[in-house]
C-alpha positions as a Markdown table, in Angstrom:
| # | Residue | x | y | z |
|---|---|---|---|---|
| 1 | Met | -58.1 | 29.9 | 47.3 |
| 2 | Ala | -55.7 | 26.9 | 47.3 |
| 3 | Ala | -51.9 | 27.5 | 46.9 |
| 4 | Arg | -50.7 | 26.8 | 43.4 |
| 5 | Asp | -47.4 | 25.5 | 42.1 |
| 6 | Arg | -47.9 | 27.3 | 38.9 |
| 7 | Ser | -49.2 | 30.6 | 37.5 |
| 8 | Gly | -52.7 | 31.6 | 38.2 |
| 9 | Cys | -53.0 | 33.0 | 34.7 |
| 10 | Pro | -56.3 | 31.9 | 33.2 |
| 11 | Ile | -54.7 | 31.2 | 29.8 |
| 12 | Asn | -52.1 | 29.0 | 31.5 |
| 13 | Leu | -54.7 | 27.2 | 33.6 |
| 14 | Ala | -56.9 | 26.5 | 30.6 |
| 15 | Ile | -53.9 | 25.2 | 28.5 |
| 16 | Glu | -52.9 | 22.9 | 31.3 |
| 17 | Leu | -56.5 | 21.6 | 31.4 |
| 18 | Phe | -57.3 | 21.0 | 27.7 |
| 19 | Gly | -54.5 | 22.5 | 25.7 |
| 20 | Asp | -52.6 | 19.4 | 24.5 |
| 21 | Arg | -53.0 | 18.3 | 20.9 |
| 22 | Trp | -54.9 | 15.0 | 21.7 |
| 23 | Thr | -57.3 | 16.5 | 24.1 |
| 24 | Leu | -58.3 | 19.2 | 21.6 |
| 25 | Leu | -58.7 | 16.6 | 18.9 |
| 26 | Ile | -60.9 | 14.4 | 21.1 |
| 27 | Leu | -63.1 | 17.5 | 21.8 |
| 28 | Arg | -63.1 | 18.3 | 18.1 |
| 29 | Asp | -64.4 | 14.8 | 17.3 |
| 30 | Met | -67.0 | 14.9 | 20.0 |
| 31 | Ile | -68.3 | 18.3 | 19.0 |
| 32 | Phe | -68.1 | 18.2 | 15.2 |
| 33 | Ala | -68.3 | 14.5 | 14.4 |
| 34 | Asp | -70.6 | 13.3 | 17.2 |
| 35 | Arg | -68.1 | 10.6 | 18.3 |
| 36 | Arg | -69.1 | 9.5 | 21.8 |
| 37 | His | -67.8 | 6.0 | 22.2 |
| 38 | Phe | -64.2 | 5.0 | 22.9 |
| 39 | Arg | -64.0 | 3.0 | 19.7 |
| 40 | Glu | -65.4 | 5.8 | 17.5 |
| 41 | Leu | -62.9 | 8.2 | 19.0 |
| 42 | Leu | -60.0 | 5.7 | 18.5 |
| 43 | Arg | -60.8 | 4.7 | 14.9 |
| 44 | Gly | -62.6 | 7.7 | 13.6 |
| 45 | Ser | -59.7 | 10.2 | 13.8 |
| 46 | Asp | -57.2 | 10.7 | 10.9 |
| 47 | Glu | -54.5 | 11.5 | 13.5 |
| 48 | Lys | -54.3 | 7.9 | 14.7 |
| 49 | Ile | -54.5 | 8.4 | 18.5 |
| 50 | Thr | -53.2 | 5.4 | 20.5 |
| 51 | Thr | -55.5 | 3.5 | 23.0 |
| 52 | Ser | -53.4 | 4.6 | 26.0 |
| 53 | Ile | -53.4 | 8.3 | 25.1 |
| 54 | Leu | -57.1 | 8.2 | 24.4 |
| 55 | Ala | -57.9 | 6.6 | 27.7 |
| 56 | Asp | -55.6 | 9.0 | 29.6 |
| 57 | Arg | -57.2 | 12.1 | 27.9 |
| 58 | Leu | -60.7 | 10.9 | 28.5 |
| 59 | Glu | -59.9 | 10.4 | 32.1 |
| 60 | Arg | -58.5 | 13.9 | 32.3 |
| 61 | Leu | -61.6 | 15.3 | 30.6 |
| 62 | Leu | -63.8 | 13.4 | 33.1 |
| 63 | Ala | -61.8 | 14.5 | 36.1 |
| 64 | Thr | -62.1 | 18.1 | 35.1 |
| 65 | Gly | -65.8 | 18.0 | 34.4 |
| 66 | Ile | -65.6 | 18.7 | 30.7 |
| 67 | Ile | -67.2 | 15.4 | 29.8 |
| 68 | Thr | -69.3 | 12.7 | 31.6 |
| 69 | Arg | -69.3 | 9.0 | 31.1 |
| 70 | Thr | -72.5 | 6.8 | 31.3 |
| 71 | Asp | -73.1 | 3.2 | 30.6 |
| 72 | Asp | -74.4 | 2.5 | 27.1 |
| 73 | Pro | -77.8 | 0.8 | 27.6 |
| 74 | Ser | -77.4 | -1.0 | 24.2 |
| 75 | His | -74.2 | -2.7 | 25.2 |
| 76 | Lys | -73.0 | -3.5 | 28.8 |
| 77 | Gln | -69.3 | -3.1 | 28.0 |
| 78 | Lys | -69.6 | 0.2 | 26.2 |
| 79 | Ala | -69.7 | 3.7 | 27.6 |
| 80 | Ile | -71.1 | 6.9 | 26.2 |
| 81 | Tyr | -69.1 | 10.1 | 26.6 |
| 82 | Ser | -71.1 | 13.3 | 26.7 |
| 83 | Leu | -70.0 | 17.0 | 26.8 |
| 84 | Thr | -71.0 | 18.9 | 29.9 |
| 85 | Asp | -71.9 | 22.6 | 29.7 |
| 86 | Lys | -68.3 | 23.3 | 30.6 |
| 87 | Gly | -67.3 | 21.2 | 27.5 |
| 88 | Ile | -69.9 | 22.8 | 25.2 |
| 89 | Asp | -68.5 | 26.2 | 26.2 |
| 90 | Leu | -65.3 | 25.2 | 24.5 |
| 91 | Val | -67.0 | 25.4 | 21.1 |
| 92 | Pro | -65.9 | 29.0 | 20.4 |
| 93 | Val | -62.3 | 28.1 | 21.3 |
| 94 | Leu | -62.2 | 25.2 | 18.8 |
| 95 | Val | -64.1 | 27.2 | 16.1 |
| 96 | Thr | -61.6 | 30.0 | 16.5 |
| 97 | Val | -58.6 | 27.6 | 16.2 |
| 98 | Gly | -60.2 | 26.0 | 13.2 |
| 99 | Ile | -60.8 | 29.4 | 11.5 |
| 100 | Trp | -57.2 | 30.4 | 12.1 |
| 101 | Gly | -56.0 | 27.0 | 10.8 |
| 102 | Ser | -58.1 | 27.2 | 7.7 |
| 103 | Gln | -56.8 | 30.7 | 7.0 |
| 104 | Tyr | -53.1 | 30.4 | 7.8 |
| 105 | Cys | -52.2 | 26.7 | 7.4 |
| 106 | Asp | -52.2 | 24.4 | 4.4 |
| 107 | Ala | -55.5 | 22.8 | 5.5 |
| 108 | Asp | -57.6 | 20.5 | 3.4 |
| 109 | Pro | -60.2 | 22.8 | 1.8 |
| 110 | Glu | -63.0 | 20.2 | 2.4 |
| 111 | Lys | -62.2 | 20.0 | 6.1 |
| 112 | Ser | -61.9 | 23.8 | 6.3 |
| 113 | Glu | -65.5 | 24.1 | 5.2 |
| 114 | Ala | -66.9 | 23.6 | 8.7 |
| 115 | Ala | -64.7 | 26.3 | 10.1 |
| 116 | Arg | -65.6 | 28.7 | 7.3 |
| 117 | Ala | -69.3 | 27.9 | 7.9 |
| 118 | Leu | -69.0 | 28.9 | 11.5 |
| 119 | Arg | -67.0 | 32.1 | 10.8 |
| 120 | Tyr | -68.0 | 35.0 | 13.0 |
| 121 | Gln | -67.3 | 38.7 | 13.5 |
| 122 | Pro | -65.0 | 39.1 | 16.4 |
| 123 | Pro | -66.2 | 41.4 | 19.2 |
| 124 | Glu | -65.2 | 45.1 | 18.9 |
| 125 | Ser | -63.0 | 44.8 | 22.0 |
| 126 | Trp | -61.0 | 42.0 | 20.2 |
| 127 | Val | -60.7 | 44.1 | 17.0 |
| 128 | Arg | -59.4 | 47.1 | 19.0 |
| 129 | Leu | -56.8 | 44.9 | 20.8 |
| 130 | Met | -55.6 | 43.3 | 17.5 |
| 131 | Asp | -55.4 | 46.7 | 15.8 |
| 132 | Ala | -53.3 | 48.0 | 18.7 |
| 133 | Leu | -51.1 | 45.0 | 18.6 |
| 134 | Arg | -50.6 | 45.4 | 14.8 |
| 135 | Ala | -49.6 | 49.0 | 15.4 |
| 136 | Gln | -47.3 | 48.1 | 18.3 |
| 137 | His | -45.6 | 45.1 | 16.6 |
| 138 | Ser | -45.2 | 46.7 | 13.1 |
| 139 | Ala | -41.6 | 47.9 | 13.0 |
| 140 | Pro | -41.2 | 51.1 | 11.0 |
| 141 | Ser | -39.3 | 50.4 | 7.9 |
| 142 | Gly | -35.5 | 50.7 | 8.3 |
| 143 | Ser | -35.7 | 50.4 | 12.1 |
| 144 | Ala | -35.6 | 46.6 | 12.5 |
| 145 | Thr | -33.0 | 45.4 | 14.8 |
| 146 | Ser | -31.2 | 42.0 | 14.8 |
């Protein structure tokens, strides 16, 4: 195993890989809106990503094997970006973020519909952990400290 400058924590490593806002939004657009060309990703998003940020994040996603790039046979100057299995395996991550956002943020109800449609029952192991955290993090009344 190669020496690391940073934590070997899997959450940290994943966040370093795909955890910035723009990368997640690019993945959202590829997964849920079938945007696969640079121009579609640039113009199709409500968030108004810049050309340089889009190019940088696509390069990162390519370098890490989350997407691939192939020449578009219908146009010599276009490329088609495709999700790899590694990228497709991020669907549950994005769905979970979307479900949380539709529940706890002031999200557009129409845009929240996709998250609600993909709602799932969390595994029992997650429920047990969340219940334990609720019990642990719930301060008994009158014992809160400043």
